[in-house]
Every structure is written in structure tokens, then in C-alpha cells.
C-alpha positions in Angstrom: -103.3 21.6 49.2 -103.9 23.9 52.4 -104.7 21.5 55.3 -105.3 22.9 59.2 -105.1 20.5 61.5 -106.9 20.7 64.8 -107.0 18.3 67.6 -110.7 18.1 69.1 -112.9 16.1 71.4 -116.4 16.1 69.6 -118.9 14.5 72.3 -122.1 13.0 71.4 -125.0 15.7 71.8 -128.5 15.0 72.3 -130.4 14.4 69.6 -132.0 17.7 68.5 -136.0 17.8 67.9 -137.4 20.4 65.5 -141.0 21.3 64.5 -141.8 22.3 61.0 -144.6 24.8 60.5 -147.7 23.8 58.6 -148.2 24.7 55.0 -150.9 27.2 54.9 -151.2 27.9 51.1 -150.2 26.3 48.0 -148.2 28.0 45.6 -150.5 29.5 42.2 -147.5 31.1 40.2 -144.1 29.2 40.2 -140.9 30.1 38.4 -140.7 27.2 35.5 -136.8 28.1 34.6 -133.7 28.1 36.8 -133.4 29.5 39.8 -129.4 30.1 39.7 -128.0 31.9 36.8 -124.2 32.7 36.3 -122.2 34.3 33.9 -118.5 35.3 33.3 -118.1 38.9 32.3 -115.8 41.7 31.9 -116.1 45.1 32.8 -118.8 46.8 30.1 -120.0 44.0 29.0 -123.7 42.9 29.6 -125.5 39.6 29.7 -129.4 39.0 30.2 -131.9 36.3 30.0 -135.5 35.4 31.0 -136.8 33.9 33.9 -140.4 31.6 33.0 -143.1 32.0 35.2 -146.4 29.7 35.4 -150.1 30.1 36.4 -151.2 26.7 37.8 -154.6 27.9 38.8 -157.3 28.6 36.5 -157.8 32.4 37.3 -155.5 35.5 36.6 -153.2 35.5 38.9 -150.7 38.4 39.6 -147.1 38.8 40.9 -145.0 41.6 42.1 -141.2 41.7 41.1 -138.3 43.5 42.6 -134.9 43.2 43.4 -132.8 42.1 46.8 -129.5 41.4 48.5 -129.0 37.6 49.4 -126.5 36.1 52.0 -127.0 33.1 53.8 -125.1 31.2 56.5 -124.9 27.6 57.7 -126.9 28.0 60.8 -129.9 27.7 58.1 -130.8 31.8 58.4 -130.6 33.6 55.0 -131.2 37.6 54.6 -132.6 39.7 51.9 -130.9 43.1 52.4 -132.3 46.5 50.1 -130.5 46.0 46.8 -127.5 47.3 46.4 -126.5 47.4 49.9 -124.6 44.5 50.1 -120.6 44.6 50.1 -120.8 42.4 46.9 -124.3 43.3 45.4 -124.5 43.2 41.6 -128.1 45.2 42.5 -126.9 48.3 40.9 -125.8 47.1 38.0 -129.2 45.0 36.9 -132.4 45.5 35.9 -135.9 43.6 35.4 -138.8 44.3 33.4 -141.7 44.1 34.0 -142.0 45.6 38.0 -146.0 44.2 38.2 -147.6 41.2 35.8 -150.5 39.6 35.4 -150.2 35.6 34.5 -153.3 34.3 32.6 -155.3 31.4 33.7 -152.8 27.8 33.3 -150.3 30.2 31.1 -147.3 31.3 31.7 -145.2 34.7 31.4 -142.1 36.0 31.6 -139.6 38.4 33.0 -136.8 40.0 31.3 -133.5 40.9 33.2 -130.3 42.7 32.2 -127.1 42.6 33.9 -124.6 45.4 32.8 -120.9 45.4 34.4 -119.5 49.2 35.2 -116.4 49.8 33.9 -114.4 50.0 37.7 -111.0 48.5 37.2 -110.9 47.5 41.1 -113.9 44.9 40.7 -112.5 41.3 41.5 -114.5 37.9 41.8 -118.0 37.4 42.2 -121.0 39.9 42.5 -124.7 38.5 42.8 -128.3 40.1 43.8 -131.8 38.3 43.4 -134.6 38.9 41.4 -137.9 38.2 43.7 -141.0 37.3 42.3 -143.8 38.0 44.9 -147.8 36.6 44.5 -150.1 39.4 45.1 -153.7 38.4 46.4 -156.7 40.5 44.8 -156.7 41.8 48.2 -153.9 43.4 48.9 -153.0 46.9 48.2 -150.4 46.1 45.5 -153.0 44.5 43.4 -154.6 46.0 40.3 -158.0 44.8 41.5 -157.5 46.4 44.5 -157.1 50.0 42.9 -160.3 50.1 42.1 -161.9 48.4 45.3 -161.8 49.0 48.7 -158.9 47.0 50.4 -159.6 44.6 52.7 -157.6 44.1 56.0 -156.6 41.4 57.2 -153.6 38.7 57.1 -152.7 37.1 53.9 -149.7 34.4 53.3 -147.1 35.8 51.3 -145.5 33.5 48.7 -142.2 34.3 47.2 -139.7 33.2 44.5 -136.1 34.1 44.3 -134.0 33.8 41.2 -130.2 34.5 41.9 -127.8 36.1 39.4 -124.4 36.0 39.6 -121.4 37.4 38.0 -117.9 36.3 38.0 -115.2 39.2 36.3 -113.4 37.2 34.2 -110.2 35.7 35.4 -110.4 37.8 38.8 -111.0 36.5 42.2 -109.7 33.8 44.3 -111.7 30.7 46.2 -110.7 29.9 49.8 -112.5 28.2 51.8 -112.2 27.6 56.4 -113.7 25.5 58.3 -115.7 25.8 61.6 -117.7 24.0 64.7 -117.3 20.7 63.8 -120.0 18.4 65.6 -120.5 15.0 66.2 -124.2 13.8 66.8 -126.5 11.0 67.1 -128.4 10.2 64.0 -131.4 7.8 62.7 -131.1 4.1 63.1 -128.7 4.0 65.7 -126.3 5.9 63.3 -123.6 9.0 64.0 -123.3 11.6 62.3 -120.4 14.3 61.9 -121.4 17.7 60.5 -119.0 20.6 60.2 -119.4 24.4 58.3 -117.7 25.2 55.4 -117.2 29.0 55.0 -116.3 30.7 51.6 -113.6 33.8 52.9 -112.3 34.4 49.2 -113.6 36.4 46.7 -114.8 33.9 44.2 -118.2 32.0 44.2 -118.0 28.0 43.5 -119.7 25.1 44.2 -117.6 23.1 46.5 -117.3 18.8 46.5 -116.8 18.4 50.4 -115.5 15.1 51.2 -115.1 13.1 54.6 -112.1 10.4 54.6 -112.2 8.7 58.1 -109.5 6.5 59.8 -109.4 4.2 62.8 -107.0 5.0 65.9 -104.1 2.9 63.8 -104.7 5.3 60.6 -106.6 2.4 58.9 -109.3 3.6 56.2 -113.1 3.6 57.4 -114.9 4.9 55.0 -115.2 7.8 52.7 -118.3 10.2 51.6 -118.4 12.8 49.5 -121.1 15.7 48.5 -121.5 18.7 45.7 -123.1 21.8 46.9 -124.6 24.6 45.6 -123.2 28.0 44.7 -121.2 29.1 47.7 -121.0 32.9 47.8 -118.1 35.3 49.3 -119.1 35.9 52.9 -121.6 33.3 53.3 -121.7 29.3 54.7 -122.9 26.1 54.5 -123.4 23.0 56.6 -122.6 19.7 55.3 -123.3 16.5 57.3 -122.1 12.9 56.9 -123.8 9.9 58.3 -121.0 7.7 59.0 -123.2 4.6 60.0 -123.2 2.4 63.1 -119.4 2.9 64.4 -118.3 1.8 67.5 -117.2 3.6 69.8 -113.6 4.4 70.1 -111.3 7.1 68.3 -110.6 8.3 65.3 -109.3 10.6 62.8 -111.4 12.8 60.2 -109.8 15.0 56.8 -112.3 17.0 55.5 -111.8 18.6 52.8 -113.6 21.4 50.0 -112.6 21.0 46.8 -113.3 24.7 44.9 -112.2 23.2 41.2 -108.9 23.9 39.9 -106.0 24.1 42.1 -108.2 25.3 45.0 -108.4 22.7 47.6 -108.6 23.1 51.2 -108.7 20.5 54.2 -108.9 20.3 58.0 -108.3 17.1 60.3 -109.9 16.4 63.6 -109.8 14.0 66.1 -112.7 12.1 66.8 -113.6 10.8 70.2 -116.9 8.8 69.8 
């Protein structure tokens, strides 16, 4: 296991206050198939599939389908750059059809996609892009109904779904993990929590098993926590928080481990003062 040792004094922070935005609309078209599709492939190989959509209303609903790149970070931000612009984008390998469709009332429809891996020997690791399905309201200029009618100007909510398409070049790439920004904070019910950011600085996507082992100052085990997270792409990061319960104040030692599968296990040690 790759182990990083650090001595940090983590002070308790004031509990943050978050404001949740009110939801102004309900989805009319929903994706009923998986939101992440991943395959292993070799250069010149092709893989394909379908995305299933359902109309939950009693009227026909339109949708626009297009590709975007996708990245996210531990602070909760997500980006959707133009397709083919991200360093590990597979958008240029990917086609989707149709680009515009109408889902019948209380009915279903499908979107087909194909990923054709190019013959480039330098490719290694995981590449990905996202299929975006965006609901189109009748008054939207992109709507078929609006093409023969006067377009109404106004503010309309936009509802989008994203389906990730991830391709890993078989037998290539390396899984790596790094840790950043450890924080001890108050949690609900008088508990305390420890959070840490896990960064994928390798070339292979994986679903990390993040584990925390906590010891008192004498080295006696206090507790063990584990969480399995979603697909972590190269260059992205996630924030993992562990509820430590109602720990008494004092000094502790923490071992944080990210298991990327196989022999790819990474860890960091921290000293906590709570």
C-alpha cells in the first residue's frame, strides 16, 4: 500500500449553513436505464447500447439529445465542456441518434449510442463523455411546435439528464489516488465527522472503497468506517465524510485508505486533535 504520513491539527469548525433551492418543476421525461455505462475495449473495437426514456405525462413530450464532456470535483462543482475538448474525452468517438425526438404520452422511446475506439497506440486508461437528454418545452425555439408558431419569450426551467459513457483501453492505465483537505467538523446529534478529499491522479477510472480506521493516542482501535463510491475518473475528485459519533475530546490517529481494486491501495495517516 502506498502510504502518506502527515501530522495535522484539525480544529473543529462552525457548522455550515446551506440553503437548498426550491424545485420549480417536475421531470416529464425520465431516463429509466443506467446513468453510467462502461466497457473495456481495444483500438478499432466498437461498443454500443441504448438509453431508455419514459414520458410520465398524458401529453407527448420532446427532448433534445447531444454530447458533452464531463468533470467534477470534491467541492461539488461539475463542468460540462464542449464535446471533444477535455483531455480524456471520448466524444469524438461517439455518435448518438436521434438528436431530437418526441416521446409519446405515457410512452417510451430510446436513444442509440455507438462508441468506436480509434486506432491510436498512445491511448491508455479511461476515456469518457456524456449523453445529455434535455426536455424541450412547446414554446422553446427548438421545439417542433414552435417552428410553425410565434415563439413566446420568457424564462423556462431546463431539465436535463446525463448518461456517462466510459471506455477503458483493455490492459492499460494505472489507478492512483491522492488525499487532500482533511477536516474535522461537528455533525448532527452532537457527533463529530472527519472528511477528506480523494483525488484520482492516475489514468484509470475506478470505484474507490474509502476506509477510515481510527485509533486513540495509545494506538487502541476506536472504530472503522467504509464507503463505496461511484466511478472516479482521472483528474476528478470526491469528498468522503465519516460520522465519528460522539467522540470525547482528545488526540487520535486516523488511517484513511482508498482501495482502487487489485493491488492498487493508497493510504494516508493523520493525527487529529478534537
